[in-house]
C-alpha positions, -999 to 999 in steps of 0.1 A, spaced: 37 58 -43 53 90 -55 88 98 -40 76 134 -32 47 121 -11 66 94 9 98 114 14 87 150 15 50 154 22 43 125 45 79 119 56 98 87 53 101 81 90 63 86 96 55 65 66 77 36 77 63 39 112 27 37 100 31 12 72 60 -11 82 64 -10 119 28 -7 130 15 -34 107 42 -58 119 38 -51 156 1 -45 161 -23 -73 153 -53 -49 149 -34 -24 127 -42 -19 90 -33 5 63 -59 18 37 -47 24 2 -68 38 -26 -70 20 -59 -81 31 -94 -107 3 -94 -115 -31 -80 -91 -57 -94 -106 -83 -117 -81 -109 -105 -81 -120 -68 -47 -113 -54 -33 -119 -19 -3 -96 -18 1 -59 -23 35 -47 -36 43 -11 -27 64 7 -53 82 39 -41 104 59 -65 105 32 -92 113 2 -70 92 -24 -52 100 -17 -15 75 -38 5 49 -65 3 18 -66 26 -13 -88 27 -46 -76 13 -73 -84 39 -101 -69 19 -110 -47 -11 -140 -24 -11 -156 -3 -37 -159 35 -42 -161 54 -9 -151 87 8 -132 80 40 -125 105 68 -91 100 85 -82 108 121 -60 137 110 -90 156 95 -84 147 58 -112 131 38 -101 110 8 -123 97 -20 -113 65 -37 -128 45 -66 -117 14 -46 -99 7 -13 -75 -20 -3 -71 -28 34 -35 -40 40 -23 -60 70 9 -75 81 33 -90 79 50 -64 58 81 -77 42 109 -56 28 120 -66 -7 150 -88 -3 167 -74 -34 162 -45 -58 132 -48 -80 129 -20 -104 93 -15 -118 73 14 -132 45 26 -111 8 28 -119 8 -7 -135 -22 -17 -114 -28 -54 -109 -6 -65 -138 19 -78 -113 -1 -109 -102 29 -133 -99 46 -135 -65 78 -113 -67 93 -125 -33 
């Protein structure tokens, strides 16, 4: 995720609240993340990169195809594919520098 989105537009505190704390504390919580396409390899974990570093790992509960989704804040977002992420969300235990937009090339477990 771009640094500008997480830290400026969305806000780091709001992002952490929605992604990290809610997924870890609420059994029914999930986070939708748009993908550039459905992965060809089945993967269990979703590694979230922010500003050139892997920051978190979440579980992928399901992946769906192209869809336009209305959100509760009034935004409507179109995605070629969607990943539904669930907890537990785990912070990376050490610094893992990686370039973004690599898709599902990272299929090995990082932590």
